[in-house]
C-alpha positions in Angstrom: 8.0 -8.2 -6.3 8.6 -8.9 -10.0 5.4 -6.9 -10.8 6.7 -4.0 -8.7 10.0 -4.0 -10.6 8.2 -3.9 -13.9 6.4 -0.7 -12.8 8.9 1.1 -10.6 12.5 2.1 -11.3 13.8 0.7 -8.0 12.4 -1.6 -5.3 14.2 -1.8 -2.0 13.6 -4.4 0.7 13.7 -3.0 4.2 13.1 -4.2 7.8 9.7 -3.6 9.4 9.7 -1.2 12.3 6.8 -1.6 14.7 6.0 0.9 17.5 4.5 -1.9 19.6 2.4 0.8 21.3 -0.8 -1.1 21.8 -2.2 1.5 24.3 -2.2 4.5 22.0 -3.1 2.4 18.9 -6.2 1.2 20.8 -7.4 4.8 21.3 -7.7 5.0 17.5 -8.9 1.4 17.1 -6.2 1.0 14.5 -3.7 -1.7 15.9 -2.3 -2.2 12.4 -0.7 1.3 12.3 2.2 0.3 14.6 4.2 -0.9 11.6 3.9 2.6 9.9 7.2 3.3 11.7 8.7 1.5 8.8 8.3 4.6 6.6 11.2 6.1 8.6 13.5 4.1 6.3 12.7 6.7 3.6 15.3 9.0 5.1 18.0 6.4 4.2 17.5 7.1 0.5 20.6 9.3 0.4 21.2 8.6 -3.3 18.5 11.3 -3.8 18.6 14.9 -2.7 14.9 15.3 -2.2 11.9 12.9 -2.1 8.1 13.0 -1.8 6.7 10.3 0.4 3.2 8.9 -0.4 1.3 6.3 1.5 0.2 3.1 -0.3 -3.4 4.2 0.1 -3.0 7.4 -1.9 -3.9 8.0 -5.5 -2.2 10.6 -7.6 -4.7 12.2 -10.0 -2.4 14.5 -12.0 1.3 15.5 -12.3 2.6 16.8 -8.9 6.2 17.6 -9.8 5.9 21.0 -8.2 6.1 19.3 -4.9 9.8 19.1 -5.4 10.0 22.8 -5.2 9.0 22.6 -1.5 11.5 22.0 1.3 11.6 19.6 4.2 9.3 19.2 6.1 6.3 20.1 3.9 2.9 18.4 4.4 -0.8 19.1 4.4 -2.9 19.6 7.5 -4.7 16.6 8.9 -8.5 16.8 8.6 -9.0 15.6 12.2 -6.6 18.0 13.9 -5.4 20.8 11.5 -2.7 22.0 13.8 -1.0 18.6 13.0 0.0 17.5 9.5 -1.1 14.3 7.9 1.9 12.0 7.2 0.4 10.3 4.1 2.1 12.8 1.8 5.2 14.9 2.7 8.4 16.4 1.2 11.7 15.5 2.8 15.4 15.4 2.3 17.0 12.0 2.9 19.7 12.1 5.6 21.2 9.4 7.7 21.6 12.0 10.5 17.9 12.7 10.5 17.1 9.0 10.3 19.2 8.2 13.4 17.7 11.2 15.2 14.2 9.9 14.4 15.0 6.4 15.7 16.4 7.9 18.9 13.4 10.2 19.4 11.1 7.3 18.9 12.9 5.2 21.5 12.9 8.0 24.0 9.5 9.7 23.5 7.4 7.2 21.5 4.4 8.5 19.5 1.3 10.1 20.9 -0.9 8.1 18.6 1.2 4.9 18.4 1.9 5.4 14.6 4.3 7.4 12.5 2.0 10.5 12.3 2.3 11.2 16.0 6.0 10.6 16.0 6.7 12.9 13.0 4.5 15.7 14.3 6.4 15.6 17.6 9.7 15.5 15.9 8.9 18.3 13.4 6.9 20.1 16.1 7.3 23.6 14.6 5.5 22.8 11.4 2.3 24.5 12.5 3.9 27.9 13.3 7.4 28.2 11.8 6.9 28.5 8.0 3.5 28.7 6.2 5.4 27.8 3.0 5.7 24.3 4.3 2.0 23.9 4.5 0.8 22.0 1.5 -2.7 22.6 0.2 -5.3 20.0 1.3 -5.6 19.2 -2.4 -2.3 17.4 -2.2 -3.6 15.0 0.5 -7.4 15.1 0.2 -8.9 12.7 2.6 -11.6 10.8 0.7 -13.5 10.1 4.0 -13.4 13.8 5.0 -15.3 14.9 1.9 -18.7 14.2 3.7 -17.8 16.5 6.6 -17.8 19.6 4.3 -19.7 18.8 1.1 -20.0 22.5 -0.1 -16.2 22.9 0.0 -15.7 19.6 -1.8 -18.2 20.6 -4.5 -16.3 23.9 -4.9 -12.6 22.8 -4.7 -12.8 19.0 -5.2 -12.4 19.2 -9.0 -8.8 20.5 -8.4 -7.8 17.5 -6.2 -4.3 16.3 -7.0 -3.7 13.4 -4.5 -6.6 11.5 -2.9 -5.8 9.7 0.4 -8.1 6.7 1.3 -7.4 7.1 5.0 -9.1 5.0 7.6 -9.4 1.3 8.1 -11.4 0.6 5.0 -9.4 0.7 1.7 -10.5 0.6 -2.0 -9.4 -3.0 -2.2 -11.9 -3.9 0.5 -14.7 -3.1 -1.9 -16.1 -5.2 -4.7 -16.3 -3.9 -8.3 -18.7 -4.8 -11.2 -16.5 -5.1 -14.3 -19.6 -4.8 -16.6 -21.1 -1.7 -15.1 -17.8 -0.3 -13.8 -19.5 0.5 -10.5 -18.1 0.0 -7.0 -20.3 -2.3 -4.9 -21.0 -1.7 -1.2 -21.8 -4.7 1.1 -22.0 -5.2 4.8 -18.3 -5.0 5.3 -17.9 -1.6 3.7 -21.3 0.1 4.5 -19.8 1.9 7.4 -17.1 3.6 5.4 -17.6 7.0 3.7 -15.1 7.2 0.9 -16.2 9.2 -2.1 -17.5 6.8 -4.7 -16.1 8.7 -7.6 -12.6 8.3 -6.2 -13.1 4.6 -5.5 -14.2 4.2 -9.1 -11.1 5.8 -10.4 -8.9 3.5 -8.2 -10.8 0.4 -9.4 -10.6 1.5 -13.1 -6.9 1.9 -12.9 -6.5 -1.5 -11.0 -8.6 -3.4 -13.5 -7.0 -1.8 -16.6 -3.4 -1.6 -15.6 -2.6 -3.8 -12.5 -4.7 -6.8 -13.0 -3.3 -7.7 -16.4 0.3 -7.6 -14.9 -0.8 -10.0 -12.1 -2.5 -12.4 -14.5 0.6 -12.4 -16.8 2.8 -13.2 -13.9 0.5 -15.9 -12.7 0.5 -17.6 -16.1 4.3 -17.5 -16.3 4.5 -19.3 -12.9 2.0 -22.0 -13.8 3.8 -25.4 -14.0 3.7 -27.5 -17.2 1.3 -30.4 -17.0 0.8 -33.6 -19.0 -2.7 -34.9 -19.6 -4.1 -38.3 -20.3 -7.7 -39.1 -21.0 -9.7 -42.2 -19.9 -13.3 -43.4 -20.4 -14.9 -44.5 -17.2 -18.6 -45.6 -17.3 -19.1 -43.6 -20.4 -17.7 -40.5 -18.9 -14.4 -39.0 -20.2 -12.0 -38.2 -17.4 -8.9 -36.1 -17.8 -5.9 -36.9 -15.6 -3.3 -34.2 -15.1 0.2 -34.9 -13.9 1.3 -31.8 -12.0 4.5 -30.9 -10.2 4.9 -32.1 -6.6 4.6 -28.6 -5.1 1.0 -28.5 -6.5 -0.4 -31.9 -5.8 2.2 -34.0 -4.0 2.8 -36.1 -7.1 -0.8 -37.4 -7.1 -2.8 -37.6 -10.3 -5.9 -35.4 -9.9 -8.9 -36.4 -12.0 -10.6 -33.5 -13.8 -14.3 -34.3 -14.2 -16.6 -32.6 -16.7 -17.7 -29.2 -15.3 -21.2 -29.0 -13.8 -23.4 -26.2 -14.7 -23.9 -23.7 -11.9 -24.9 -20.0 -11.7 -22.4 -17.4 -10.5 -21.9 -13.7 -10.8 -18.5 -13.4 -12.5 -18.4 -9.6 -12.6 -18.6 -8.6 -8.9 -15.1 -9.3 -7.5 -12.6 -8.2 -4.9 -9.0 -7.7 -6.0 -8.1 -11.1 -4.6 -11.0 -12.8 -6.4 -10.1 -11.1 -9.7 -6.5 -12.4 -9.6 -6.6 -15.7 -7.8 -10.1 -17.2 -7.9 -10.2 -20.7 -9.3 -6.4 -20.8 -9.5 -4.0 -23.5 -8.1 -2.4 -22.8 -4.8 1.3 -22.5 -4.6 3.6 -22.4 -1.6 6.3 -19.8 -2.0 9.5 -20.0 0.0 10.3 -16.7 1.7 13.4 -14.9 0.3 16.4 -14.5 2.5 17.8 -11.7 0.4 17.7 -8.1 1.6 18.9 -4.8 0.5 20.7 -2.5 2.9 20.8 1.2 2.0 23.8 3.0 3.3 26.2 5.8 2.5 29.8 4.5 2.3 31.4 7.9 2.1 29.8 9.1 5.4 30.7 6.4 7.9 30.0 8.6 10.9 26.3 8.7 10.0 25.6 5.0 9.5 22.1 3.8 10.5 21.7 2.7 14.0 20.4 -0.8 14.6 17.0 -0.9 16.3 15.5 -3.8 18.2 12.0 -3.2 16.7 13.3 -4.3 13.2 11.6 -7.7 12.9 10.3 -8.5 9.5 10.7 -7.2 5.9 8.6 -5.1 3.6 8.9 -3.2 0.3 9.9 0.4 0.0 9.0 1.5 -3.5 10.0 4.8 -5.2 10.4 6.1 -8.7 
């Protein structure tokens, strides 16, 4: 969270909203999409007159300020069913009234796909026919996996892509990346995915150059101070470190001379890049929360919903 605050202007903690619609989610083989109902919280950002929502698996390639010239509800067509919009990128106007209507609609009608996209398409059901001006170009929500279904069009228009969407179950962080060659590596876990490698390389270049240093800096700042004492045992120098109880339960852990072994230090996943060979810490969950409301409009306060269960981060700039 501290890293997010160093990058974004505001970080707001919200409750997780889960559709709990296992039947429809099973049709897409995407059970994890139930929690995408959480994005409905974006309509509570009433301190802003207009916002652009972007999924966490999107990558902005250039300035897209012109999206703020569009009105609610503007979105790009979905590559799988173009009469529906894809809810990974959309323009909206925050409103507690709309927020409460969405929650009520979800409770009464549910979602035809079990996730937020089915719900929002049903709620904004006139998107396909009412106003062509609310249809964003596919370049604002270019599905990286859809590139392979129409290669000639991608070769012709792809250079003008503005926002890439890594839709599907496999995400950029599921791949491994060679820091020396700056190439994305495919293995058995990602061989079935079809994301455009050039877009994956852009994502990884940004991650390794801008995000990884922030995570490493945070990790070093959180490392506990330690005291060392050295002993000679059978001709071998042993270093004893006294670490904090949360790391080693107050035990002295001997540090033996490192043994030589061969590894490939350049092919890593995001987790391996940040946390490999690092001590493990237990972090107590925070009880704090931020509630976004509008004091001067008491008649439109958010309605409590039984699906609110956990917490997540809603980040905007």
